[in-house]
C-alpha positions, 0 to 999 in steps of 0.5 A, spaced: 971 615 284 977 620 283 977 625 278 983 626 274 986 633 273 985 633 265 977 633 266 973 639 264 966 638 265 964 644 260 967 639 254 960 635 256 956 640 255 953 641 248 955 647 243 949 651 241 947 651 234 949 657 230 942 660 228 945 665 223 949 659 219 942 655 219 938 660 217 943 662 211 942 654 209 935 654 210 934 661 205 939 657 200 935 651 200 928 655 199 931 659 193 934 652 190 927 649 191 924 655 188 929 655 182 927 648 181 920 649 181 920 655 176 925 650 172 920 645 172 914 649 170 918 652 164 919 645 162 912 643 163 909 649 159 914 648 153 912 640 153 905 642 153 905 647 148 908 654 150 915 653 148 917 661 149 919 660 156 926 659 156 927 661 148 932 656 144 933 652 150 927 648 150 924 649 143 925 642 142 921 636 146 928 634 148 930 640 151 924 641 154 925 634 158 932 636 160 929 643 163 924 639 166 928 633 169 933 638 171 928 642 175 926 636 178 933 635 181 934 642 183 927 642 187 929 635 190 936 638 192 933 644 195 927 640 199 932 635 202 937 640 204 931 644 208 929 638 211 936 636 213 937 642 216 931 643 220 932 636 223 939 638 225 936 645 228 930 641 232 935 635 235 935 635 242 941 637 246 944 632 251 951 631 254 956 629 249 958 623 252 957 616 249 951 612 251 954 606 254 958 611 259 951 613 262 948 611 268 944 604 267 937 604 269 934 597 270 
């Protein structure tokens, strides 16, 4: 098989993940999860009967429920970002070639 002039084998090699970018995203995701947990706990505490956690924001049951739900959503977003980035970091490296172009093993 003839190799064309425009062929470059380095294009087939995967690019390594940038560690600093992944670590920054992981740190941001962990901070989001922590903030979500704090909001979740503040909303739950005000619903149970200690409404001084966030002052006037959660003095009423509707405000406390809003804080609780927003904390749950922020925590879920942080955990989702964390898991997605960890999955991308642990992804095995292979050739950047379509699977149907690889050698067939019968």
